[in-house]
C-alpha positions as CSV (number, residue, x, y, z in Angstrom):
1,M,72.7,-15.0,-7.2
2,S,76.0,-15.3,-6.8
3,R,77.6,-18.9,-6.8
4,Y,79.0,-19.1,-3.3
5,P,76.7,-17.2,-1.2
6,E,77.1,-16.0,2.5
7,K,78.2,-18.2,4.6
8,S,76.5,-19.7,7.7
9,C,77.8,-20.8,11.0
10,L,76.7,-24.3,10.8
11,Q,73.5,-24.3,9.2
12,G,71.2,-27.2,7.6
13,D,72.7,-28.7,4.6
14,S,70.5,-29.2,1.6
15,D,70.6,-31.0,-1.7
16,P,73.4,-30.3,-4.0
17,P,72.2,-26.9,-6.4
18,D,71.8,-27.1,-9.7
19,S,74.5,-24.9,-10.4
20,M,77.1,-27.5,-8.2
21,T,79.8,-28.2,-10.6
22,K,81.4,-32.0,-11.2
23,E,84.0,-31.7,-8.9
24,E,82.0,-30.4,-6.3
25,N,79.2,-33.0,-6.3
26,N,82.3,-35.8,-6.1
27,R,83.0,-34.1,-3.0
28,R,79.8,-34.2,-1.8
29,Q,79.0,-37.7,-3.0
30,R,82.9,-38.7,-1.0
31,W,82.2,-37.5,2.2
32,H,78.3,-37.3,2.6
33,G,77.4,-40.7,0.4
34,T,76.5,-41.4,-3.0
35,D,73.4,-39.9,-2.4
36,G,74.0,-36.4,-1.2
37,A,72.7,-37.1,2.6
38,P,75.1,-35.9,4.6
39,T,76.2,-38.5,7.3
40,D,76.9,-35.6,10.3
41,L,75.7,-32.3,11.6
42,N,73.5,-29.7,10.1
43,Q,70.5,-32.0,8.5
44,H,67.4,-31.1,7.6
45,S,66.2,-35.2,7.6
46,E,67.4,-36.2,10.8
47,P,66.2,-39.2,12.3
48,Q,62.7,-38.6,14.2
49,L,63.3,-38.8,17.7
50,T,60.8,-41.2,19.9
51,A,59.0,-38.5,22.1
52,T,59.4,-39.4,25.5
53,P,56.5,-39.9,28.4
54,R,58.1,-37.4,30.7
55,P,57.7,-34.0,30.5
56,L,61.5,-31.8,29.6
57,K,61.8,-28.6,31.2
58,Y,63.8,-27.4,27.5
59,G,61.3,-29.5,25.2
60,R,62.8,-30.4,22.1
61,I,66.3,-29.3,22.2
62,Q,66.7,-30.9,25.8
63,S,65.3,-34.2,24.3
64,E,68.1,-33.9,21.1
65,G,70.8,-33.7,23.8
66,E,69.4,-36.7,25.5
67,K,69.6,-38.9,22.7
68,R,73.3,-37.5,21.5
69,K,74.8,-38.6,25.0
70,Q,73.4,-41.8,24.6
71,W,74.6,-42.3,21.3
72,L,78.0,-41.4,22.7
73,E,77.8,-43.4,25.9
74,D,75.9,-46.6,24.6
75,P,77.1,-48.4,21.1
76,N,73.5,-50.1,21.1
77,E,71.4,-47.6,21.4
78,P,69.4,-47.5,18.0
79,N,69.1,-44.9,15.2
80,C,72.6,-43.6,15.4
81,Y,73.5,-42.3,12.0
82,I,76.7,-41.0,13.1
83,Q,79.7,-42.7,11.1
84,R,83.8,-43.0,12.2
85,S,85.2,-40.4,9.9
86,T,88.2,-40.9,7.6
87,L,88.7,-37.5,6.1
88,T,92.7,-36.5,6.8
89,I,94.0,-33.4,6.4
90,E,95.8,-34.6,2.9
91,D,92.2,-34.9,1.4
92,L,92.0,-31.5,2.3
93,R,94.8,-30.3,0.8
94,T,93.7,-32.2,-2.2
95,D,90.3,-31.6,-2.4
96,Y,90.5,-27.9,-1.8
97,K,94.1,-26.9,-3.2
98,L,94.8,-25.6,0.2
99,P,98.3,-25.8,1.9
100,C,96.5,-26.4,5.6
101,T,100.2,-25.7,7.0
102,P,99.4,-25.5,10.7
103,H,101.9,-22.8,12.7
104,P,103.5,-24.0,15.8
105,C,102.9,-21.8,18.8
106,S,102.9,-21.9,22.4
107,L,100.5,-21.9,24.9
108,E,102.1,-18.5,27.0
109,S,102.4,-16.8,23.5
110,V,99.1,-18.1,21.7
111,L,96.4,-19.7,24.0
112,T,96.7,-18.3,27.5
113,L,93.7,-16.0,26.9
114,H,92.0,-18.9,25.7
115,W,93.1,-21.1,28.6
116,M,91.7,-18.0,30.9
117,E,88.6,-17.6,29.6
118,L,87.6,-20.8,28.8
119,G,88.9,-22.2,32.4
120,P,90.5,-25.7,32.4
121,P,90.0,-27.0,35.7
122,E,94.3,-26.9,36.2
123,M,96.4,-24.2,34.6
124,P,100.0,-25.2,34.1
125,R,102.1,-23.9,37.1
126,S,104.8,-23.0,34.5
127,P,104.2,-21.4,31.0
128,I,105.1,-23.7,28.5
129,K,107.2,-22.5,26.1
130,E,107.9,-25.1,23.9
131,N,106.2,-24.6,20.4
132,N,104.2,-27.7,20.8
133,F,100.8,-26.3,20.0
134,R,99.5,-25.8,16.3
135,S,97.5,-22.9,15.0
136,F,95.2,-23.2,12.0
137,H,93.4,-20.5,9.6
138,I,91.8,-21.8,6.8
139,M,89.6,-19.8,4.9
140,H,87.9,-21.2,1.5
141,H,84.8,-20.6,-0.1
142,D,83.2,-23.9,0.9
143,F,84.3,-23.6,4.7
144,T,86.0,-21.7,7.6
145,W,88.2,-23.1,10.4
146,I,90.5,-20.9,12.3
147,G,91.3,-22.4,16.0
148,H,94.7,-24.3,17.8
149,T,95.1,-27.4,18.8
150,G,97.4,-29.2,21.3
151,P,98.7,-32.1,23.4
152,D,95.4,-32.2,25.0
153,M,93.1,-29.6,23.8
154,I,91.7,-28.1,20.8
155,T,89.6,-24.6,20.0
156,L,87.7,-23.7,17.2
157,D,87.7,-20.2,17.3
158,Q,86.0,-19.7,14.0
159,I,84.0,-22.2,12.3
160,E,82.0,-21.8,9.2
161,R,80.5,-23.5,6.9
162,N,78.8,-23.3,3.0
163,E,76.0,-25.7,3.1
164,D,75.8,-25.8,-0.7
165,Y,78.8,-27.3,-2.1
166,G,79.2,-30.8,-0.2
167,A,82.5,-29.4,2.1
168,P,83.0,-32.0,4.7
169,H,81.4,-31.6,7.7
170,I,82.8,-29.4,10.6
171,S,83.3,-32.1,12.9
172,Q,85.3,-34.1,10.3
173,I,87.2,-31.4,9.5
174,T,88.0,-30.9,13.1
175,Q,88.8,-34.3,13.6
176,A,91.7,-34.4,10.9
177,L,93.3,-31.1,11.9
178,Y,93.9,-32.5,15.5
179,Q,95.3,-36.0,14.6
180,S,97.0,-34.8,12.2
181,N,99.5,-33.4,14.8
182,F,98.6,-34.7,18.2
183,D,96.8,-38.4,19.2
184,L,93.2,-38.1,19.9
185,D,93.5,-40.3,22.6
186,G,95.2,-37.7,24.8
187,L,92.3,-34.9,23.9
188,R,90.5,-33.4,27.3
189,Y,89.1,-30.2,26.4
190,A,87.3,-29.0,23.2
191,F,86.6,-24.9,23.3
192,V,84.3,-23.0,21.1
193,T,84.9,-19.8,21.5
194,N,83.0,-16.4,20.7
195,V,79.9,-18.4,19.5
196,K,77.8,-16.8,16.9
197,N,75.2,-19.3,16.4
198,T,72.0,-18.2,16.8
199,E,70.3,-21.5,18.3
200,T,72.8,-21.7,20.8
201,L,73.8,-18.9,22.0
202,Q,69.7,-17.3,22.2
203,F,69.5,-20.6,24.4
204,I,72.5,-19.8,26.9
205,K,71.1,-15.9,27.2
206,R,67.6,-16.7,27.1
207,Q,67.2,-20.2,29.2
208,L,70.6,-20.5,31.1
209,Y,71.4,-16.9,32.0
210,N,67.5,-16.5,33.1
211,E,67.2,-15.4,36.7
212,A,64.1,-17.0,37.0
213,N,65.2,-20.2,36.0
214,T,68.6,-20.7,37.4
215,G,69.6,-17.3,39.1
216,L,72.1,-16.1,36.8
217,T,72.3,-13.1,34.7
218,W,73.8,-12.3,31.4
219,P,76.1,-11.6,31.0
220,N,78.0,-13.4,33.7
221,D,81.6,-13.3,34.3
222,I,82.1,-16.6,36.1
223,A,82.2,-20.3,34.3
224,Q,79.3,-22.1,34.7
225,P,79.7,-25.7,35.0
226,W,77.2,-27.8,33.6
227,E,77.2,-31.3,35.2
228,I,75.9,-34.4,32.8
229,G,72.7,-35.8,34.3
230,T,71.3,-32.3,34.5
231,S,68.5,-30.8,31.8
232,E,70.5,-27.7,31.6
233,Y,73.3,-30.4,30.4
234,D,71.5,-32.1,27.9
235,A,69.5,-29.0,26.7
236,L,73.3,-27.7,25.7
237,L,74.5,-30.8,24.0
238,G,71.3,-30.8,22.2
239,T,72.4,-27.4,20.6
240,R,73.8,-26.8,17.0
241,I,77.4,-26.3,18.6
242,G,76.9,-28.8,21.7
243,K,75.6,-31.6,18.7
244,M,78.8,-30.8,16.8
245,V,80.7,-31.3,19.4
246,A,79.2,-34.7,20.0
247,Y,79.5,-35.8,16.5
248,F,83.5,-35.1,16.5
249,L,84.0,-37.4,19.1
250,L,81.3,-40.0,17.1
251,G,83.8,-39.8,14.1
252,A,86.8,-40.1,16.3
253,F,86.4,-42.1,18.7
254,G,83.2,-44.1,17.9
255,R,80.1,-45.2,20.0
256,G,81.0,-46.2,23.9
257,T,84.5,-44.8,24.2
258,R,84.3,-41.2,25.1
259,R,81.4,-39.1,27.2
260,I,80.9,-35.2,27.7
261,Q,81.1,-35.1,31.1
262,R,80.3,-31.3,32.0
263,I,79.9,-28.4,29.9
264,V,81.1,-25.3,30.7
265,T,79.6,-21.3,29.6
266,W,80.4,-17.9,29.9
267,P,80.4,-15.1,28.0
268,A,83.2,-13.8,25.5
269,R,85.1,-10.6,26.0
270,V,83.4,-9.1,23.3
271,G,80.6,-9.0,20.8
272,G,78.0,-10.8,23.3
273,F,78.6,-13.7,22.1
274,A,79.0,-17.0,24.4
275,N,82.5,-19.5,24.9
276,L,81.9,-23.0,25.7
277,R,84.1,-25.9,27.3
278,F,83.3,-29.6,26.9
279,D,85.1,-32.0,28.9
280,V,86.0,-35.4,27.8
281,E,86.5,-38.4,29.9
282,V,86.5,-41.7,29.2
283,V,83.5,-44.1,29.0
284,R,84.4,-46.5,32.0
């Protein structure tokens, strides 16, 4: 059996394998606690969610999304196990011997396609030509992070994490890369493109784009917003990708400071995958 099994996108964590090296185990303890228990997404042993007496349209996945929404908005909501993340880009460079060097890029040259596909409410009136965006292309046997960061946005274009070797969670890596160049307070949009995660993609295709349920069919070229307070929003937040973005905000800002006001979905141009946009707002 290969020491580095095939990577999977946002799968569950497991106990350290017997073959884990001392260095790998130290990294796991550093970012996941001394007992090896993860403090972020991808867990097998999450706290048991309290059953709700009212029926939920989308069942368990909606219940999990409601809980994450409450964690984000209410600092007094119990059982939130997500802590502020202290991971930095220097930690990644040191622990993984990676340059983690971002490449300057402009919205005009690199992000225009994302902007058109992911549809922020306002497109800049004139293309931004200054190289004030950053492109990351990080591939390691423990994790992959390919995407872009900018003054008010981040795109996660390919994210994978090998669950066996104790790498930081994708939400922690995302925060470290973003804040290496930009002020977190300016973040307005988090985009996840070409989503392949099975749970998330199947929910979008089979439940949200179900003509009998929502009147939508897949594929559909129109970007569909799902507003906070709807069952569909809660269920999307309860998917693997939705929880990852929630954990990113919890780790970056703490509780009671930011919320996801809406989640927008529509098909990617190729591959039958999905795109998502998470609109971030300050909790007033």
